[in-house]
Residue, then its C-alpha position, 0 to 999 in steps of 0.5 A: m500500500f505505502a512505503h515509508s522512509l524512516l529518515w524522519y526518526l532522526y529528528m525525533e527525541n525519545t519515542s517512549s513516554l516521559w514517565s518511563t524515562d527513569m522508572t524501572p518496572p517491578t518484575y513478577p513471575s509468569l504463570s507456569t501451572d493451573h491456578t485457582t482463586d476467587v477473582v482473576i483480573v486480566g490486565a495490570g493497568i489502572t483498572g486492574l490494579t485498582t480492582a485488585y486493591l479494593l477486593l483484597k481490602r475486603g478479603k477476596k483472593v485475587t490474581v492479576i495477569d498481564k501479557d506484558r509487564i504491569a502498567s505497560g499499556e496505555s497506563t504508560n502513555t497517559t498524561a495523567f490528568l485527574t479531572y472530573v471535567t470529562d472528554a464529553d462536555l457537561s452540556e453534551l452529557a446533559k443533552t444525552f442523559g439529562k442534567e441530573k445524570a450528567a452531574a452524576v457522571w462528574h460526581s462519580v469521577q470526583a469520587a474516583i479522584d478522592l479514592i486515588e487521594t485516599i490510597v496515596t495518603e493511607e499507603q504513603i505513596a510518593c507519586e507527585f499527587m497534587r490537587c490543582p485547578l483545570q483551566y478550560y480556555a477558548t481559542d476563538t469566538e466560537g469557543k468563547d460562546f461555547l464556554e459562556k454556556e458551559y459556565s452557566l450549566i457548570k455553575n447551575l449544577g453546583f460545581p466550583v467554577i470561576k470565569e476569567s480571561g487572559i490565559f494564553s491570550s484567550p478571550l475567556s477561560l473557566t477555572i474549575q477547582e479540585n482536579a488533580k494530577f500525579h505521576p502514573l507509574k510511581y502510583l501504579y508500581a507502588l499500588a502493585e506492591k501493595v496488592t502483593a503485600m496484601g496477598g494478591i498474586i501478579f503474573q506477568d508475561t501471561e497472555v490470554i488465549g481464551y475464556e471458558h464458562e462451565k462449572h467455573a469461570a476460566v481464563k486459558t493461557h499458554n502456560g496454564t488455566l486460571f479458575a475463579d468465581h469471577i473474571v474482570i477484563a481490564t485490558h483497555n479494549p476488552n479481549n473477549w467476544a463482547f461484540d455488543v461493546h465493540t460495535r459501540i466504541l471508537p478507538a482513536q490515536t492521540y499524540v503527546i510531546g513533553g519536556t522541560c521548561k524554565k521554572g514559573v514560565i506557566k503556572e503549574g496545573l492542567y489546561i485544555d482548549t476548545h479545539d475539536p479535537y481539543h489540546y491538553f496541556r500540563v505543567d508540573e513544578l520540579p525542584h530545578e525546572d518545570r515539566f510540561l506535556l502537550g497532547g492532541e491531534d487525535h484521529e481514528t486508529g488505523k486510518e492515518d499514518d502521519a504521526h510526524e506531521r501531528h507531532g509537528r503541529l503540537r510543536e508549533y502549538v507549544k510555541r504559542l504557549l511557551p516563549d522561545g528559549t524557555y523550553t526543551i522537547t525531550h519526548e514525543w509519543s502516541g497512545q490509544v484512547i477508546n471513545t464511546v458512542d454516548g460519551i461515557p464508559f461501559i462498565g460491568n457485564s456485557l450483554v453477550t458474556p456470562p454474568d461471572t465476567l465483568s469488563a470496562t472500556g471507553y474511557a476516552g481521554d480520562g483513563m486514570t479517573f474512569g479506570t479508577l471508577a471502573g475498579i470501584v464499580n466492578a469491585d462493588h458488583i463482585l462484593g454485592n455492594t449497591n453502587a449508584t453508578q452501576d446503571l449509569y455506566s451499564m453496558a445495557r444502555f443504548k444511547g447514541v443510536k445514530n452513532i451506533l449505526k454510523q460506527n457499524v456502517s464504518f465497519i462495513k465500509e472498512f471491511i469491504s474497502g480492505r478487499k479491493e485489489l492491491p498492487s503486487v510489490e516484490e519484497e526485494t524492492l522494499s528498503p529497510g524501514s518500509d512496509a506494504v500491504i499487498d496481494m499475494a496469491g489471492k491473499k492480503v499480506a502485510v510486509y515490513k522490512d525492519d532497519h536490519g533488512e529482515t522481512h516480516i511477512m504475515s496475513a494482513v487480516c485482523t484476527h478479531l473480525g477480519c478487517i485489513v490492518d494498516w501500518n503505523t510508522e511511528a509505533k511500528t505496529w499494524d493497526c486495525p481501523c475497525h475495532g482498534s486491535r494493534f499488532k507488533c511488526d512481527g504480528t504478535v498482539l500489542r492491544g486487543p480486542a484481538k487475541k490471536p497474532l497475525p499468522p505468518v505467510e510463507 
């Protein structure tokens, strides 16, 4: 399909997230035999570790597994805004769910932030947790008019908000109090240690190959089967056959740059603008300099391959925020966010999976807070506790019918367009660092030649529901444009919902 030069990588700094620069992840054993417990949690990110912690506090036996290391997925790629100002604006939520339920969404996320603060305090976790305001600023007249209306609704529903102007020369901004931020890996690595100290078991490098539901719920892996009363799938994008969920989520890629800046150039805190998609900006005070992160430029997963241009636009944007000579960009990376058709996550039982299996997805850009909230809701479900938000986030809701239909039409179009005739490309003609999706003996084949000249040839058909993958030059992954599965350059699964790798082609 395309051949991409990797020369532009010479221009890039560190392509891993800023958080992982000086952090060494703790290591845990991999599963080596069958295992029985009360609850198996699949995924050791913010959702899985929070769920495990809450269940262990109530005496449950809990085992957490991850196909990689803990917090190695999107919990590493986050910018770690802890804000109850959700990706879906309050007015959007009110239009979809009504004002009362819109306010309930914000209140439930406030409770998630409160839980993080409680855990940090009680467990004495040094993770740079700090309460701070969120500044929501307009970038043009249309944005100003929108914020005027948003301000009235926020104030009317009782949330702490101040209207002002002047931030980044904005005609209007809203200061929304009692949000927070932290260092996600310092928090999650410490939380994992607390989980094992409380008797929980963590297995890394343990990949799920299937689920069974007979006498007991069972999670099958290459090295053994885990039996339990409950399964919690905390894999960002559920990797079980939850087709009812996958038809109502919209995976997207988001881009981030980060680095250091002179102390005091911009006030410490969180900032978002009124662009669509919006930009998000964070400043942290450090002992000798400040740290900043800027993100945005989102697009649907698997549908663009222009990360260099998108990071370039972020570089231009940061020039408008920080004076020349006051900052240095050290990292740029991308991550995946999962949007839903109605703006809030799905948490609990899927309509098509057994009642012993819970999951959560659709956090949009609010992964740290909604992931924590999912831990609360699913732990309460297992413990038999009443949680007022269970119905609000239930997978049984079907808001946003037009968007559901649009999403499924998009799936059909992608499925059909992926079957169109493609050019034949000889492997020998590909230069190192190049890719192609081609027709080979009547099959759609993904070909990638790495920087050392080794060629990886595999099926281009996503093992989830059969769409044709496309290459992501920056991440060096094959991405599915239908439901967001991502595969490493050798075809192994990086992100679900796919569980099986892209099979090699001889």
